[in-house]
Wavefront OBJ file of the C-alpha trace (Angstrom):
o trace
v -31.870 -38.317 -24.740
v -31.550 -37.898 -21.115
v -28.481 -37.874 -18.948
v -26.947 -40.372 -16.935
v -24.535 -40.443 -13.824
v -21.290 -41.534 -13.878
v -19.864 -41.883 -10.415
v -16.946 -42.803 -11.471
v -15.890 -38.188 -12.207
v -16.278 -38.036 -8.384
v -14.194 -41.041 -7.549
v -11.354 -38.781 -9.379
v -12.321 -35.488 -7.661
v -10.721 -35.725 -4.647
v -7.130 -36.548 -6.771
v -8.074 -33.830 -9.238
v -7.959 -31.284 -6.959
v -4.809 -32.037 -4.648
v -3.124 -32.196 -8.178
v -4.209 -28.929 -8.995
v -3.037 -27.962 -5.592
v -0.013 -29.366 -5.574
v 1.210 -27.249 -9.094
v -0.406 -23.605 -7.195
v 2.376 -24.700 -4.243
v 4.976 -25.411 -6.145
v 4.282 -22.042 -8.427
v 4.320 -19.938 -5.229
v 7.883 -20.504 -3.747
v 9.095 -18.667 -7.515
v 6.673 -16.448 -8.496
v 7.545 -15.394 -4.611
v 11.097 -14.712 -5.654
v 10.586 -13.244 -8.786
v 8.797 -10.026 -6.858
v 11.331 -10.120 -4.570
v 14.427 -9.743 -7.457
v 11.312 -7.248 -9.007
v 11.816 -5.315 -5.606
v 15.399 -5.115 -6.089
v 16.199 -4.264 -9.339
v 13.577 -1.661 -8.600
v 15.650 -0.300 -5.079
v 19.072 -0.395 -7.492
v 17.312 2.331 -9.816
v 15.623 4.423 -7.353
v 19.130 4.041 -5.466
v 21.392 5.285 -9.509
v 18.754 8.188 -9.450
v 19.250 9.638 -6.601
v 22.563 9.780 -6.507
v 22.660 11.175 -9.770
v 21.108 13.107 -8.391
v 22.257 14.521 -5.566
v 25.738 14.483 -8.013
v 23.893 16.712 -10.501
v 22.792 19.254 -8.168
v 26.612 19.595 -6.077
v 27.662 19.680 -8.863
v 25.414 22.936 -10.247
v 26.188 24.625 -6.758
v 29.936 24.233 -7.935
v 29.119 26.565 -11.202
v 26.770 28.324 -9.503
v 29.001 29.993 -7.140
v 29.087 30.330 -3.306
v 25.997 31.414 -1.632
v 23.659 28.810 -3.538
v 21.633 26.240 -1.632
v 19.687 23.301 -2.620
v 17.352 20.761 -0.686
v 16.958 17.688 -1.454
v 14.732 14.934 -0.033
v 16.113 11.642 -0.591
v 14.138 7.944 0.064
v 16.368 5.168 0.091
v 13.579 2.929 1.549
v 13.544 -0.489 0.627
v 11.153 -3.426 0.422
v 13.132 -6.329 -1.000
v 16.115 -8.554 0.815
v 18.095 -5.263 -0.243
v 18.466 -2.317 1.402
v 20.086 0.398 2.816
v 22.598 0.652 5.413
v 24.562 4.305 4.442
v 25.797 6.958 2.532
v 28.646 8.359 2.469
v 28.954 11.545 0.802
v 32.815 13.228 0.542
v 35.449 13.695 2.895
v 38.065 16.218 3.881
v 38.315 19.163 1.909
v 41.833 17.262 0.457
v 40.971 13.897 0.700
v 40.789 10.928 -1.474
v 37.104 11.133 -1.648
v 36.358 14.647 -1.264
v 34.042 13.978 -4.594
v 32.835 10.839 -4.373
v 29.235 9.678 -3.004
v 28.822 5.887 -1.602
v 25.277 3.958 -0.941
v 26.108 0.948 1.746
v 23.890 -1.467 0.869
v 22.872 -4.533 3.451
v 24.628 -6.742 1.500
v 28.034 -5.757 1.584
v 27.981 -4.672 -2.120
v 27.371 0.014 -2.779
v 27.040 1.739 -5.486
v 28.821 4.922 -6.051
v 29.138 8.069 -7.918
v 31.796 10.713 -8.629
v 31.388 14.328 -8.841
v 34.858 15.229 -11.459
v 32.898 16.987 -13.894
v 33.002 19.851 -13.419
v 34.795 18.494 -9.983
v 33.558 18.719 -6.776
v 34.818 18.995 -3.387
v 31.448 17.305 -1.352
v 32.091 17.584 2.866
v 29.706 17.977 6.050
v 29.385 20.762 8.338
v 32.730 19.935 10.196
v 34.357 19.500 7.487
v 34.630 15.793 6.996
v 32.404 12.986 5.664
v 28.983 13.253 5.700
v 26.928 9.949 6.628
v 23.812 9.168 7.366
v 22.014 5.393 8.654
v 18.507 6.692 8.493
v 16.779 5.483 4.388
v 14.543 8.632 3.805
v 15.775 12.226 4.847
v 16.027 15.864 3.980
v 18.915 17.056 2.976
v 20.821 20.236 2.063
v 23.688 21.765 -0.132
v 25.083 25.570 0.581
v 28.084 26.448 -2.041
v 31.123 28.716 0.418
v 34.429 29.770 -0.558
v 36.820 28.458 1.295
v 40.435 29.320 0.902
v 39.749 29.889 -2.963
v 38.350 26.214 -3.326
v 34.610 26.174 -3.911
v 32.607 24.001 -1.034
v 29.632 22.274 -1.517
v 28.433 20.977 3.105
v 25.708 18.949 3.644
v 23.431 18.687 6.498
v 20.563 17.063 7.393
v 17.550 19.781 7.271
l 1 2 3 4 5 6 7 8 9 10 11 12 13 14 15 16 17 18 19 20 21 22 23 24 25 26 27 28 29 30 31 32 33 34 35 36 37 38 39 40 41 42 43 44 45 46 47 48 49 50 51 52 53 54 55 56 57 58 59 60 61 62 63 64 65 66 67 68 69 70 71 72 73 74 75 76 77 78 79 80 81 82 83 84 85 86 87 88 89 90 91 92 93 94 95 96 97 98 99 100 101 102 103 104 105 106 107 108 109 110 111 112 113 114 115 116 117 118 119 120 121 122 123 124 125 126 127 128 129 130 131 132 133 134 135 136 137 138 139 140 141 142 143 144 145 146 147 148 149 150 151 152 153 154 155 156 157
């Protein structure tokens, strides 16, 4: 039996193509938002993990005592909407944030860790708060004794 052409299918083709294009365009925005949300969650996971590494290294140096040194590579870069603004570590040896490690984010939020078990006194090379606005850098941690207190000094390498 021979096939017959049906011209009605040709007339409906542009309408079907428009419907497919409309549905595809409507799904692009939710997919982009989902990807951005995933990138933000991944950035937060990496930032928390790096803060934990920094706190752990500081605590190990405090236990090991003066003269010990560690170098950490920290990378807070982000490809999502949520991004790194600055890193603040420690304070004066008698300051209120002497054991604090804080990442400030571009939306005003912050991620905080405390080096409390064992307690660590963290400070910059000049004895105050260490601040970095670079999202990726190497950090040298040095344990030293000052006024019968073990300090962990931080400096960029």
